[in-house]
C-alpha positions as CSV (number, residue, x, y, z in Angstrom):
1,M,17.4,-24.6,-24.5
2,P,15.5,-21.2,-24.6
3,L,17.5,-18.0,-24.9
4,K,18.1,-16.0,-21.7
5,G,17.8,-12.3,-21.5
6,T,17.4,-9.4,-19.1
7,I,16.2,-5.8,-19.2
8,V,17.4,-2.6,-17.7
9,V,14.8,0.1,-17.2
10,N,15.9,3.8,-17.0
11,E,13.8,4.8,-14.0
12,N,14.1,8.5,-14.9
13,L,12.3,7.8,-18.2
14,C,9.7,5.2,-17.2
15,K,6.2,6.6,-16.8
16,A,4.6,3.3,-15.6
17,C,2.3,3.1,-18.6
18,E,2.4,-0.7,-18.3
19,L,2.6,-1.3,-22.1
20,C,5.7,-3.5,-21.5
21,V,3.9,-5.5,-18.8
22,V,1.0,-6.2,-21.2
23,A,3.3,-6.9,-24.2
24,C,5.7,-9.3,-22.5
25,P,5.1,-12.8,-24.0
26,Q,6.8,-14.4,-21.0
27,H,4.8,-12.3,-18.4
28,V,8.0,-11.5,-16.3
29,I,7.7,-7.7,-16.2
30,S,5.8,-5.8,-13.6
31,L,5.8,-2.4,-11.9
32,N,8.1,-2.2,-8.9
33,K,5.8,-1.1,-6.1
34,E,8.8,-0.7,-3.8
35,I,10.2,2.2,-5.7
36,I,8.8,5.6,-6.6
37,T,10.8,7.7,-9.1
38,P,11.4,11.4,-8.7
39,R,8.5,11.9,-11.2
40,G,6.2,9.9,-8.9
41,Y,5.9,6.6,-10.8
42,H,6.5,3.0,-10.0
43,P,8.9,1.9,-12.7
44,A,8.8,-1.3,-14.6
45,H,11.3,-4.1,-13.7
46,L,12.0,-7.7,-14.4
47,A,10.0,-9.3,-11.7
48,E,10.9,-12.9,-12.2
49,E,13.2,-15.2,-14.3
50,G,12.2,-16.3,-17.8
51,C,13.1,-13.3,-19.9
52,T,14.2,-14.5,-23.4
53,G,15.5,-11.1,-24.5
54,C,12.9,-10.9,-27.3
55,G,12.8,-7.1,-27.2
56,T,9.1,-6.7,-27.4
57,C,9.0,-4.6,-24.2
58,A,11.6,-2.2,-25.7
59,L,9.6,-1.9,-28.9
60,V,6.4,-0.9,-27.2
61,C,8.0,1.5,-24.7
62,P,7.0,5.1,-25.8
63,E,9.8,6.6,-23.7
64,A,12.6,4.2,-24.9
65,A,13.2,3.5,-21.3
66,I,14.1,-0.2,-21.7
67,T,17.3,-1.7,-22.9
68,V,17.3,-5.5,-23.6
69,Y,20.3,-7.8,-23.3
70,R,20.3,-11.3,-24.7
71,E,22.8,-14.0,-23.9
72,K,24.8,-15.2,-26.9
73,R,24.3,-18.8,-27.9
74,L,27.3,-21.0,-29.0
75,I,26.8,-23.2,-32.0
76,Q,29.5,-25.8,-32.6
77,G,32.1,-23.8,-30.8
78,Q,31.2,-20.5,-32.5
79,E,29.1,-17.5,-31.4
80,A,25.7,-17.2,-33.0
């Protein structure tokens, strides 16, 4: 069973550079065309299910606007 994750994008920091969109190995991040930030950008967001919480998007974000959360996996009754 693959890991599940999610991201939270700080819309005040995101400059819509799309580096996270290109870097995402699961292809689940896109720019949210329904929102325009006070700085005039369409921020990144998790557009569909399938995020594994790998963290690649956060690593390439030059503004450190992305926080990644990954679900903990239980192994034989213990957290991994």
